[in-house]
Residue frames relative to the residue before (quaternion, step in Angstrom):
aa qw qx qy qz dx dy dz
X 1.0000 0.0000 0.0000 0.0000 0.00 0.00 0.00
X 0.1694 -0.7174 0.6574 0.1564 3.52 -1.32 0.54
X 0.1829 -0.8073 0.5610 0.0125 3.43 -0.55 1.46
X 0.0801 -0.8219 0.5640 -0.0060 3.45 -1.10 0.75
X 0.1643 -0.7420 0.6235 0.1835 3.45 -1.28 0.06
X 0.0795 -0.8322 0.5446 -0.0675 3.51 -0.63 1.33
X 0.6236 0.5350 -0.4405 0.3618 3.38 -1.27 0.92
X 0.7299 -0.4144 0.2947 0.4567 3.63 -1.25 0.12
X 0.6876 -0.4872 0.3694 0.3917 3.62 -1.30 0.63
X 0.8197 0.1812 -0.1534 0.5213 3.63 -0.80 0.93
X 0.7738 0.2850 -0.2007 0.5288 3.63 1.13 -0.09
X 0.2579 0.7969 -0.5032 0.2128 3.60 1.03 0.67
X 0.3254 -0.7161 0.5899 0.1824 3.49 -1.18 0.85
X 0.4437 -0.6261 0.5345 0.3541 3.71 -1.02 0.58
X 0.0154 0.7923 -0.6058 0.0710 3.53 -1.08 0.94
X 0.1910 -0.7382 0.6295 0.1491 3.48 -1.44 0.15
X 0.4525 -0.6529 0.5546 0.2478 3.44 -1.29 0.65
X 0.2558 -0.7903 0.5369 0.1474 3.51 -0.48 1.19
X 0.6222 -0.5646 0.3712 0.3952 3.65 -1.15 0.53
X 0.6166 0.5313 -0.3556 0.4594 3.58 1.22 -0.33
X 0.5676 -0.6282 0.3327 0.4154 3.61 1.25 0.00
X 0.5403 0.6251 -0.3866 0.4098 3.49 1.37 -0.04
X 0.3680 -0.7179 0.5353 0.2504 3.54 -1.24 0.38
X 0.1506 -0.8329 0.5307 0.0438 3.52 -0.58 1.13
X 0.4811 -0.6902 0.4992 0.2072 3.53 -1.08 1.02
X 0.1776 -0.8005 0.5691 0.0618 3.56 -0.66 1.28
X 0.4361 0.7417 -0.4564 0.2266 3.65 1.10 -0.10
X 0.5804 0.5502 -0.3890 0.4573 3.69 1.09 -0.19
X 0.7176 0.4578 -0.2278 0.4728 3.54 1.34 -0.46
X 0.7957 0.1017 0.0500 0.5950 3.43 1.10 -1.04
X 0.5278 -0.6163 0.4771 0.3375 3.70 -1.19 0.42
X 0.7897 -0.1197 0.1887 0.5713 3.42 0.95 -1.00
X 0.4626 -0.6115 0.5279 0.3653 3.59 -1.25 0.19
X 0.4253 0.6507 -0.4577 0.4316 3.54 0.22 1.48
X 0.8641 0.2078 -0.1288 0.4400 3.47 -1.43 0.21
X 0.8641 -0.0407 0.0241 0.5010 3.66 -0.89 -0.99
X 0.5499 0.6151 -0.4145 0.3840 3.56 1.20 -0.55
X 0.6734 0.5206 -0.2933 0.4354 3.61 1.16 -0.55
X 0.4874 0.6793 -0.3977 0.3781 3.53 1.33 -0.09
X 0.6296 -0.5052 0.3838 0.4485 3.65 -1.04 0.20
X 0.6576 0.4894 -0.3178 0.4765 3.54 0.95 -0.83
X 0.6390 0.5314 -0.3027 0.4666 3.66 0.98 -0.77
X 0.6558 0.5192 -0.2635 0.4806 3.55 1.04 -0.84
X 0.6654 0.5070 -0.2904 0.4646 3.45 1.05 -1.05
X 0.6052 0.5598 -0.3515 0.4435 3.60 1.02 -0.62
X 0.6167 0.5235 -0.2990 0.5062 3.55 1.03 -1.00
X 0.7053 0.5315 -0.2841 0.3733 3.52 0.68 -0.99
X 0.6505 0.5292 -0.2282 0.4948 3.44 1.46 -0.68
X 0.5431 0.6421 -0.4102 0.3528 3.53 1.18 -0.37
X 0.4371 -0.6383 0.5576 0.3010 3.54 -1.32 0.48
X 0.2050 -0.8395 0.4847 0.1353 3.55 -0.12 1.13
X 0.5462 0.5940 -0.3870 0.4462 3.51 1.15 -0.33
X 0.7134 0.4782 -0.2507 0.4467 3.66 1.12 -0.56
X 0.5632 0.6250 -0.3430 0.4177 3.40 1.49 -0.06
X 0.6104 -0.5568 0.3981 0.3987 3.70 -0.97 0.56
X 0.3314 -0.7513 0.5312 0.2086 3.64 -1.04 0.58
X 0.2679 -0.7614 0.5721 0.1455 3.54 -0.85 0.91
X 0.6259 -0.5782 0.3950 0.3433 3.42 -1.23 0.67
X 0.4336 -0.6702 0.5258 0.2938 3.69 -0.71 0.59
X 0.6695 0.5002 -0.3193 0.4468 3.64 1.10 -0.38
X 0.4836 0.6283 -0.4883 0.3646 3.61 1.10 0.05
X 0.6374 -0.5084 0.4473 0.3677 3.46 -1.50 0.27
X 0.2854 -0.7047 0.6271 0.1693 3.58 -1.14 0.74
X 0.2284 -0.7723 0.5799 0.1230 3.59 -0.70 1.19
X 0.7379 -0.2820 0.3703 0.4888 3.37 -1.57 -0.37
X 0.4850 -0.7335 0.4186 0.2268 3.46 -0.93 1.00
X 0.7369 0.2355 -0.1553 0.6143 3.55 1.30 -0.25
X 0.1823 -0.7712 0.5975 0.1223 3.59 -1.17 0.60
X 0.7609 0.3864 -0.2655 0.4487 3.60 -1.13 0.22
X 0.2131 0.8078 -0.5100 0.2045 3.56 1.23 0.76
X 0.2395 -0.8045 0.5302 0.1201 3.56 -0.58 1.10
X 0.7767 0.0381 0.0046 0.6287 3.53 1.18 -0.87
X 0.1515 -0.7252 0.6672 0.0769 3.43 -1.19 0.86
X 0.1003 -0.8332 0.5374 -0.0826 3.53 -0.10 1.48
X 0.1120 -0.8316 0.5439 -0.0006 3.50 -0.80 1.05
X 0.1452 -0.7826 0.5902 0.1348 3.55 -1.01 0.63
X 0.1806 -0.8108 0.5502 0.0851 3.59 -0.78 1.03
X 0.8588 0.2078 -0.1747 0.4345 3.34 -1.35 0.63
X 0.3257 0.8039 -0.4098 0.2824 3.40 1.31 0.87
X 0.6875 0.3743 -0.3027 0.5438 3.60 1.23 0.17
X 0.5205 -0.6873 0.4102 0.2972 3.49 -0.72 1.08
X 0.6953 0.4751 -0.2806 0.4606 3.47 0.99 -0.93
X 0.5723 0.5482 -0.3656 0.4882 3.77 1.08 -0.40
X 0.7006 0.4751 -0.3106 0.4323 3.52 0.78 -1.19
X 0.5783 0.5625 -0.3780 0.4542 3.65 1.26 -0.56
X 0.7040 0.4796 -0.2916 0.4351 3.55 0.80 -1.03
X 0.6730 0.4754 -0.2981 0.4818 3.52 1.16 -0.38
X 0.4830 -0.6861 0.4254 0.3391 3.56 1.33 -0.03
X 0.5859 0.6207 -0.3193 0.4117 3.49 1.29 0.38
X 0.4779 -0.6333 0.4939 0.3559 3.71 -1.01 0.44
X 0.4867 -0.5685 0.5364 0.3902 3.58 -1.19 0.33
X 0.4600 -0.7147 0.4566 0.2629 3.56 -0.74 1.05
X 0.5060 -0.6512 0.4664 0.3198 3.70 -1.14 0.69
X 0.7601 0.0702 -0.1538 0.6274 3.61 1.22 0.02
X 0.6350 -0.5507 0.3319 0.4282 3.62 -1.11 0.67
X 0.3764 -0.6793 0.5874 0.2275 3.53 -1.25 0.80
X 0.1080 -0.8226 0.5583 -0.0031 3.60 -0.69 1.17
X 0.0994 0.7399 -0.6623 0.0637 3.53 -1.00 0.83
X 0.3953 -0.7035 0.5431 0.2320 3.44 -1.50 0.32
X 0.2092 -0.7284 0.6330 0.1581 3.55 -1.16 0.59
X 0.5184 -0.6696 0.4214 0.3246 3.53 -0.90 0.87
X 0.4695 -0.7178 0.4140 0.3049 3.64 -0.80 0.77
X 0.5066 0.6150 -0.3953 0.4570 3.53 1.47 -0.07
X 0.5090 0.6030 -0.4152 0.4527 3.63 1.36 -0.18
X 0.5848 0.6395 -0.3931 0.3074 3.62 0.88 -0.77
X 0.1374 0.7594 -0.6315 0.0749 3.64 -1.04 0.77
X 0.6854 -0.4709 0.3640 0.4195 3.45 -1.34 0.07
X 0.6566 -0.5653 0.3442 0.3617 3.60 -1.35 0.42
X 0.7690 0.3204 -0.1515 0.5320 3.48 1.06 -0.54
X 0.4170 0.6703 -0.5041 0.3504 3.74 1.18 0.37
X 0.6666 -0.5107 0.4218 0.3420 3.33 -1.35 0.53
X 0.2326 -0.7612 0.5798 0.1737 3.66 -0.83 0.77
X 0.3263 -0.7699 0.5270 0.1518 3.65 -0.64 1.28
X 0.2989 -0.7220 0.5960 0.1849 3.57 -0.88 0.96
X 0.3646 -0.7917 0.4142 0.2620 3.70 -0.21 0.94
X 0.6004 -0.5048 0.4191 0.4572 3.67 -1.16 0.43
X 0.8554 0.2056 -0.1886 0.4364 3.38 -1.40 0.84
X 0.4241 0.7014 -0.4471 0.3582 3.56 1.29 0.24
X 0.0675 -0.7862 0.6143 -0.0017 3.50 -1.00 1.05
X 0.8109 0.2083 -0.0899 0.5394 3.61 1.17 -0.40
X 0.1215 0.7952 -0.5718 0.1608 3.49 0.60 1.29
X 0.1038 -0.8389 0.5304 -0.0649 3.44 -0.90 1.21
X 0.3929 -0.7274 0.5249 0.2025 3.52 -1.20 0.47
X 0.0495 0.7867 -0.6153 0.0118 3.67 -1.26 0.42
X 0.1482 -0.7597 0.6242 0.1058 3.56 -0.49 1.15
X 0.0288 -0.8071 0.5823 -0.0930 3.39 -1.00 1.21
X 0.4145 -0.6525 0.5695 0.2794 3.50 -1.37 0.38
X 0.0855 -0.7952 0.5998 0.0256 3.52 -0.71 1.09
X 0.0996 -0.7559 0.6391 0.1015 3.52 -1.15 0.67
X 0.3201 -0.7621 0.5512 0.1137 3.42 -1.27 0.72
X 0.3973 -0.7320 0.4968 0.2437 3.60 -0.69 1.11
X 0.1893 -0.7832 0.5865 0.0822 3.52 -1.09 0.86
X 0.8071 0.1948 -0.1113 0.5461 3.61 1.14 -0.25
X 0.5627 -0.6085 0.4508 0.3314 3.59 -0.97 0.91
X 0.2378 0.7673 -0.5893 0.0867 3.50 -1.09 0.63
X 0.0067 -0.7219 0.6896 0.0576 3.60 -1.40 0.29
X 0.8336 0.0982 -0.1569 0.5205 3.46 -1.25 0.79
X 0.1605 0.8219 -0.5178 0.1749 3.42 0.85 1.07
X 0.3839 -0.7165 0.5322 0.2366 3.62 -0.92 0.88
X 0.6053 -0.5302 0.4256 0.4140 3.73 -1.13 0.56
X 0.6630 0.5335 -0.3204 0.4161 3.61 0.87 -0.74
X 0.7364 0.3534 -0.2317 0.5283 3.53 1.09 -0.41
X 0.3838 0.7638 -0.4657 0.2291 3.63 1.34 -0.35
X 0.7226 0.4660 -0.3248 0.3939 3.70 0.40 -1.05
X 0.5782 0.5733 -0.4189 0.4020 3.66 0.99 -0.39
X 0.6438 0.5611 -0.2793 0.4390 3.52 1.19 -0.39
X 0.6104 0.5674 -0.3077 0.4591 3.52 1.31 -0.18
X 0.2659 -0.7043 0.6327 0.1815 3.62 -0.82 0.99
X 0.7996 -0.2536 0.2310 0.4929 3.62 0.60 -0.90
X 0.4677 -0.6731 0.5142 0.2526 3.45 -1.48 -0.12
X 0.0029 -0.7847 0.6193 0.0261 3.60 -1.08 0.31
X 0.5547 -0.5365 0.5252 0.3587 3.48 -1.60 0.28
X 0.0305 0.7832 -0.6194 -0.0451 3.53 -1.24 0.69
X 0.2149 -0.7169 0.6445 0.1565 3.60 -0.96 0.76
X 0.1343 -0.8150 0.5629 0.0304 3.50 -0.29 1.37
X 0.1928 -0.8420 0.4993 0.0673 3.48 0.42 1.53
X 0.0659 -0.8048 0.5898 0.0086 3.51 -1.09 0.64
X 0.1980 -0.6948 0.6765 0.1432 3.54 -1.36 0.67
X 0.3006 -0.8327 0.4335 0.1681 3.46 -0.11 1.36
X 0.5895 0.5572 -0.3638 0.4579 3.58 1.14 -0.67
X 0.6303 0.5613 -0.2948 0.4480 3.53 0.93 -1.12
X 0.6884 0.5545 -0.1998 0.4228 3.45 1.01 -1.49
X 0.8339 0.2753 -0.0322 0.4773 3.55 0.70 -1.29
X 0.7764 0.3894 -0.1712 0.4650 3.61 0.89 -0.80
X 0.7007 0.5378 -0.2261 0.4107 3.56 1.15 -0.43
X 0.4968 -0.6725 0.3737 0.4015 3.58 1.53 0.29
X 0.7212 0.4602 -0.2986 0.4230 3.41 -1.31 0.33
X 0.7129 -0.4721 0.3318 0.3984 3.50 -1.24 -0.29
X 0.6658 -0.5140 0.3534 0.4095 3.65 -1.26 0.44
X 0.5378 0.6784 -0.4284 0.2589 3.71 0.93 -0.60
X 0.6561 0.5237 -0.3468 0.4182 3.65 1.05 -0.60
X 0.6651 0.4759 -0.2861 0.4993 3.49 1.32 -0.39
X 0.7263 0.4638 -0.2115 0.4612 3.59 1.23 -0.18
X 0.7102 0.5294 -0.2040 0.4169 3.54 1.28 -0.40
X 0.3786 0.7043 -0.5503 0.2405 3.70 1.01 0.08
X 0.6665 -0.4658 0.4131 0.4100 3.54 -1.30 0.40
X 0.8333 0.1555 -0.1910 0.4950 3.60 -0.97 0.90
X 0.5310 0.6426 -0.4312 0.3453 3.57 1.11 0.28
X 0.7268 0.3308 -0.2830 0.5314 3.63 1.19 0.55
X 0.0360 -0.7946 0.6051 -0.0355 3.54 0.36 1.26
X 0.0265 -0.8002 0.5991 -0.0072 3.65 -0.74 0.94
X 0.6491 0.5259 -0.3514 0.4227 3.66 -0.99 0.70
X 0.4369 0.1706 -0.7956 -0.3835 1.60 -2.37 -0.77
X 0.7654 0.2817 -0.1250 0.5650 3.43 1.28 -0.63
X 0.3133 -0.6221 0.6740 0.2461 3.45 -1.50 0.33
X 0.1207 -0.8181 0.5604 0.0454 3.62 -0.24 1.36
X 0.4026 -0.7660 0.4462 0.2282 3.55 -0.43 1.10
X 0.6657 -0.6155 0.2679 0.3258 3.53 -0.94 1.01
X 0.5749 0.6184 -0.3577 0.3988 3.52 1.36 -0.51
X 0.6721 0.4946 -0.2652 0.4830 3.53 1.45 -0.64
X 0.6806 0.4098 -0.2163 0.5676 3.66 1.33 -0.26
X 0.1051 -0.8253 0.5511 0.0643 3.77 0.43 1.15
X 0.8227 0.1236 -0.0216 0.5545 3.62 0.93 -0.76
X 0.1403 -0.8179 0.5510 0.0882 3.65 -0.03 1.28
X 0.6222 0.5194 -0.3698 0.4543 3.63 1.16 -0.14
X 0.7430 0.3392 -0.2702 0.5098 3.69 0.94 0.42
X 0.4189 0.7003 -0.4723 0.3333 3.60 0.60 1.04
X 0.4154 -0.7159 0.5114 0.2312 3.51 -0.90 0.99
X 0.0570 -0.8037 0.5917 -0.0265 3.68 -0.96 0.81
X 0.0232 0.8165 -0.5726 0.0697 3.57 -0.96 0.73
X 0.0614 -0.7789 0.6220 0.0523 3.62 -1.18 0.40
X 0.0629 -0.7686 0.6341 0.0565 3.64 -1.00 0.71
X 0.1659 -0.7198 0.6614 0.1301 3.50 -1.33 0.51
X 0.8228 -0.0581 0.0096 0.5652 3.62 -0.68 1.07
X 0.7812 -0.4101 0.2157 0.4184 3.57 0.80 0.85
X 0.6047 0.5384 -0.3164 0.4943 3.49 1.40 -0.28
X 0.2629 -0.7489 0.5800 0.1834 3.66 -0.75 0.95
X 0.1511 -0.7929 0.5903 -0.0008 3.38 -0.80 1.32
X 0.7700 0.1972 -0.1102 0.5967 3.67 1.10 -0.69
X 0.1110 0.7473 -0.6398 0.1408 3.48 -0.82 1.14
X 0.2638 0.8180 -0.4540 0.2349 3.51 0.25 1.32
X 0.2849 -0.7290 0.5779 0.2313 3.57 -1.13 -0.43
X 0.5490 -0.6218 0.4613 0.3151 3.55 -1.22 0.63
X 0.4684 0.6946 -0.4222 0.3463 3.49 1.46 -0.08
X 0.7146 0.4628 -0.2563 0.4578 3.56 1.25 -0.52
X 0.3005 0.7457 -0.5014 0.3198 3.55 1.41 0.44
X 0.4001 -0.6971 0.5424 0.2445 3.57 -0.95 0.83
X 0.7569 0.1695 -0.0462 0.6295 3.61 0.81 -1.09
X 0.2835 -0.8075 0.5051 0.1113 3.52 -0.62 1.32
X 0.7414 -0.4261 0.2611 0.4479 3.65 -1.12 0.18
X 0.6624 0.4810 -0.3469 0.4578 3.63 0.82 -0.91
X 0.6663 0.4930 -0.3183 0.4601 3.61 0.81 -0.93
X 0.6578 0.5276 -0.3052 0.4425 3.70 0.89 -0.76
X 0.6888 0.4656 -0.3303 0.4468 3.50 0.91 -0.69
X 0.6345 0.5147 -0.2937 0.4962 3.47 1.06 -0.75
X 0.6635 0.5045 -0.3006 0.4635 3.58 0.92 -0.82
X 0.6696 0.4919 -0.2947 0.4721 3.64 0.70 -1.00
X 0.6821 0.5226 -0.2859 0.4241 3.58 0.93 -0.85
X 0.5352 0.5963 -0.3873 0.4561 3.57 1.27 -0.12
X 0.7643 0.3694 -0.1882 0.4938 3.57 1.12 -0.55
X 0.8142 0.0261 0.0089 0.5800 3.57 1.29 -0.45
X 0.4991 -0.6485 0.4567 0.3490 3.51 -0.97 0.31
X 0.2788 -0.7736 0.5453 0.1631 3.54 -0.99 0.64
X 0.1970 -0.8257 0.5286 -0.0012 3.59 -0.77 1.12
X 0.6189 -0.5456 0.3888 0.4100 3.53 -1.08 0.47
X 0.7992 0.2596 -0.2532 0.4794 3.53 -0.89 0.98
X 0.4252 0.6426 -0.4940 0.4027 3.58 1.26 0.24
X 0.2164 -0.7328 0.6298 0.1399 3.66 -1.04 0.83
X 0.0372 -0.7298 0.6806 0.0529 3.48 -1.18 0.78
X 0.0924 -0.7847 0.6119 0.0362 3.57 -0.73 1.15
X 0.4157 -0.8453 0.3313 0.0532 3.46 -0.71 1.42
X 0.6897 -0.4388 0.2823 0.5021 3.48 1.18 0.21
X 0.3626 -0.7474 0.5347 0.1551 3.62 -1.40 0.40
X 0.4981 -0.6192 0.5291 0.2976 3.54 -1.13 0.57
X 0.6366 -0.4998 0.3733 0.4534 3.68 -1.22 0.19
X 0.5898 0.5692 -0.4781 0.3155 3.38 -1.57 0.45
X 0.4032 0.6837 -0.5119 0.3286 3.59 1.23 0.41
X 0.7062 -0.4937 0.3250 0.3898 3.48 -1.27 0.48
X 0.6551 0.5800 -0.2899 0.3878 3.46 0.96 -0.98
X 0.7296 0.4395 -0.2285 0.4715 3.54 1.22 -0.75
X 0.4737 0.6761 -0.4813 0.2947 3.48 1.11 -0.08
X 0.1770 -0.7784 0.5987 0.0649 3.49 -1.01 0.97
X 0.5446 -0.1393 -0.8265 -0.0316 1.59 -2.24 1.31
X 0.7798 0.2241 -0.1557 0.5634 3.66 1.11 -0.33
X 0.5723 -0.6181 0.4439 0.3056 3.56 -1.08 0.93
X 0.2265 -0.7423 0.6115 0.1540 3.52 -1.04 0.54
X 0.0159 -0.8347 0.5503 -0.0135 3.65 -0.76 0.90
X 0.5831 -0.6578 0.3697 0.3011 3.53 -1.00 0.67
X 0.0901 -0.7665 0.6339 0.0503 3.60 -1.09 0.62
X 0.6601 -0.5044 0.3503 0.4327 3.66 -1.15 0.26
X 0.7780 0.3698 -0.2732 0.4281 3.51 -1.24 0.71
X 0.5486 0.5979 -0.3995 0.4266 3.56 1.32 0.38
X 0.2996 -0.7492 0.5537 0.2055 3.53 -1.22 0.36
X 0.1974 -0.7476 0.6308 0.0652 3.61 -0.97 1.01
X 0.0617 0.7323 -0.6769 0.0424 3.59 -1.03 0.81
X 0.1020 0.7839 -0.5944 0.1474 3.55 -0.90 1.24
X 0.0574 0.8100 -0.5831 0.0229 3.50 -1.22 0.49
X 0.2664 -0.7217 0.6200 0.1546 3.49 -1.40 0.12
X 0.5943 -0.6015 0.4071 0.3453 3.49 -0.83 1.02
X 0.8470 0.1485 -0.1411 0.4906 3.59 -0.84 1.12
X 0.7359 0.4523 -0.2155 0.4555 3.59 1.12 -0.48
X 0.6152 -0.5793 0.3476 0.4062 3.61 1.18 0.09
X 0.4338 -0.6831 0.5421 0.2268 3.45 -1.48 -0.02
X 0.2118 -0.7400 0.6175 0.1620 3.49 -1.31 0.36
X 0.1719 -0.7832 0.5972 0.0215 3.59 -1.16 0.70
X 0.1533 0.8237 -0.5356 0.1052 3.71 -0.21 0.95
X 0.2266 -0.6727 0.6880 0.1508 3.62 -1.31 0.60
X 0.3523 -0.7181 0.5768 0.1660 3.33 -1.26 0.87
X 0.0895 -0.7942 0.6009 -0.0082 3.54 -0.96 1.02
X 0.5572 -0.5906 0.4823 0.3288 3.60 -1.15 0.66
X 0.4726 -0.6110 0.5368 0.3393 3.70 -1.15 0.56
X 0.3782 -0.7267 0.5124 0.2577 3.57 -1.04 0.60
């Protein structure tokens, strides 16, 4: 299933992409794409629905973030060997973990706001997964049962804030609109191998990132088990798993950074595409 949330910010309706290409309203069945709806039982209930009998929503409506009620937005850094190399850094002996503020979350096609005093705004196409079942100290063997589904994430970064302003990475990762997610939450049954998905990102029509989750150092199973050794995972938590090479910071001979008025297009095989325009903060 490809689950969605459609409508104005703060007033999104739960929805699903029908096999005929139409978007169907799930609000008669569930309140939102969140909480218990993300459990195996909740997803099975939606899978059994007669989608053709559900109201059709306009394809012109805004697509919101594909999941609601996000408690934690957990990010993994330097998780692609080729991206670590372009950054001039060693692959870490354990996953690098940091948090992104949940207030950064926005829809996949919403404008991305370049923060005030930004000089090094950057892009990162990433595979995200959404937790569907609570767990702590999860074994790798049981890890995938905790995944509700997968989505595209643009892990936007302000590199000067992240690297040059002291402290932790979170300040360079958490500006409003720095976390576009969606367009869909694609349930795990439709993604048999999350470690073999093509991914790409373009700015103003130029392809900067053209990679695959096959080059991830730490895969989804391992990450779930690893993260759960330090904190419990809850339904709706998002984990975004790192980016392949081609970020602006790594461009040679000179880095390339975003400015207002540019267009980003990005996507992951089977998970859909995002399209964003950058705008200056007011």
